[in-house]
C-alpha positions in Angstrom: 90.9 131.4 120.9 87.7 133.2 120.0 86.9 131.6 116.4 84.9 134.6 115.7 87.8 136.8 115.7 90.1 137.3 112.8 89.7 138.4 108.9 87.4 136.8 106.9 90.1 134.7 105.0 91.0 133.4 108.4 87.5 132.5 109.2 87.3 130.7 106.1 90.3 129.1 106.3 89.6 127.8 109.8 86.0 126.5 108.5 87.6 124.4 105.8 90.0 123.0 108.1 87.2 122.1 110.3 85.3 120.7 107.8 88.1 118.3 106.7 88.3 117.3 110.2 84.6 116.7 110.3 85.0 114.3 107.3 87.7 112.6 108.7 85.9 111.7 111.5 83.0 110.4 109.9 85.6 108.1 107.6 86.9 106.8 111.2 83.6 106.0 112.3 82.7 104.3 108.9 86.1 101.9 109.2 85.5 101.4 112.8 82.0 99.9 112.0 83.9 97.9 109.4 86.5 96.8 111.5 84.0 96.0 114.5 82.1 94.1 112.1 85.2 91.9 111.2 85.8 91.3 114.7 82.3 90.3 115.6 82.6 88.0 112.5 85.8 86.4 113.6 84.1 84.2 116.1 82.1 82.7 113.0 82.6 78.8 112.4 83.3 79.9 108.6 86.1 82.5 109.6 89.3 81.5 107.7 92.2 81.8 110.5 95.0 80.4 108.0 95.1 83.0 104.8 98.2 84.8 104.0 97.5 88.4 102.9 98.6 89.2 99.2 102.0 90.2 98.7 100.8 93.0 96.7 99.0 94.2 99.8 102.6 94.7 101.4 103.9 96.4 98.5 101.0 98.7 98.4 101.8 99.7 102.0 105.3 100.6 101.1 104.1 102.6 98.1 101.5 104.5 100.0 104.2 105.5 102.5 106.5 106.9 99.8 103.6 108.6 98.2 103.4 110.6 102.2 106.7 111.4 102.0 106.6 113.2 98.1 103.9 114.9 99.3 105.5 116.5 102.3 108.5 117.0 99.9 106.4 119.0 97.6 105.4 120.8 100.4 108.8 121.9 101.9 109.7 122.6 98.1 107.1 125.2 98.0 108.0 126.7 101.1 111.5 127.1 100.0 110.0 128.5 96.7 111.2 125.7 94.4 108.5 125.4 92.1 109.9 123.0 89.8 110.7 120.5 92.7 107.2 121.0 93.9 105.8 120.1 90.7 107.9 116.9 90.3 106.9 115.7 94.0 103.3 116.2 93.3 103.1 114.7 90.0 105.3 111.6 91.7 102.5 111.7 94.8 99.8 111.6 92.1 101.8 108.4 90.3 102.6 106.6 93.0 98.5 106.8 94.0 97.9 105.4 91.1 100.5 102.7 91.6 98.7 102.1 94.9 95.6 101.5 93.4 97.1 99.1 90.6 99.0 97.0 93.6 95.3 96.6 95.4 94.0 95.1 92.2 97.1 92.8 91.9 96.0 91.7 95.6 92.8 91.2 94.7 93.9 88.9 91.5 96.5 87.2 94.1 93.2 86.6 96.2 91.4 85.1 93.0 94.1 83.0 91.8 93.7 81.4 95.3 90.7 80.6 94.7 88.8 82.9 96.9 86.0 85.4 95.3 83.9 88.1 96.5 80.7 86.3 96.3 79.7 82.7 94.7 80.2 79.5 95.7 84.0 79.7 96.7 83.6 82.8 98.4 83.5 83.0 102.3 83.0 85.7 105.1 86.6 86.5 105.4 87.2 87.1 101.9 84.0 89.1 101.5 85.4 91.4 104.4 88.8 92.3 103.0 87.3 92.7 99.4 84.8 95.3 100.9 87.5 97.0 103.1 90.2 97.0 100.7 87.5 98.6 97.9 86.4 101.0 100.1 89.6 102.2 100.8 90.6 102.4 97.2 87.4 104.7 96.8 88.9 107.2 99.3 92.3 107.0 97.4 90.6 108.1 94.8 89.2 110.8 96.2 92.6 111.9 97.4 93.8 111.6 93.9 90.8 113.9 92.6 92.0 116.4 95.7 95.7 116.0 94.5 94.6 116.9 90.7 93.0 120.2 92.2 96.3 120.9 93.8 98.1 120.2 90.7 95.9 122.4 89.0 96.0 125.4 91.4 99.9 124.6 91.4 100.4 125.3 87.9 97.9 128.3 87.8 100.4 129.6 90.7 97.8 130.0 93.4 100.1 128.6 96.0 103.1 130.2 97.7 105.4 129.6 100.3 102.8 131.8 102.7 99.6 130.8 100.9 99.1 126.9 100.6 96.0 126.0 102.5 94.6 123.9 100.0 97.9 121.8 99.7 97.9 121.5 103.5 94.3 120.6 103.1 94.9 117.7 100.4 98.0 116.7 102.2 96.3 116.1 105.6 93.7 114.1 103.9 96.3 112.2 101.7 98.4 111.2 105.2 95.1 110.2 106.7 94.3 107.6 103.9 97.8 106.3 104.1 97.6 105.9 107.8 94.3 104.2 107.3 95.6 101.7 105.1 98.4 100.8 107.4 96.3 100.3 110.0 93.7 98.0 108.1 96.6 96.1 106.6 97.7 95.1 110.0 94.4 94.2 111.6 93.3 92.2 108.6 96.9 90.5 108.6 96.5 89.9 112.2 92.9 88.4 111.7 93.3 86.4 108.8 
């Protein structure tokens, strides 16, 4: 495919998609660095091997999977010209995103209740990595929520249609990426801790 062909709009759409994938690629590299640091640090004497992941982190996995499903349903509803269902599913996706963040903070509270802190005398390298990785992921969920707010705003302004939904597609791609990323991180950390 010749990337110089097509209308200005087609070229702009391709550029926006490519920029999103460049961003996702850089996020993959960032989390690859963090997970590599965990693998190297796992060999330390003070690494914990008997810590059970907080239940709230498992619940957050379920929440974020449900939020991806509602985003898919929102897109399908828009393609079927059902604006009210699209609105409901977008708002539900946003609510589930907020619920994910709340469940993450409950997970942090469960870690604290177990006597482990991010820093200080009762901290250790294992818990510090867990806090950092989860917190950095939460920041990306916040970015996804901001993207989702833009989609919701544009939806209310009727900027999307069954054939014109690039903004929603880009936001959905990012949202599904952070969904898959959390599932990977949860499984990775559950296995190593």
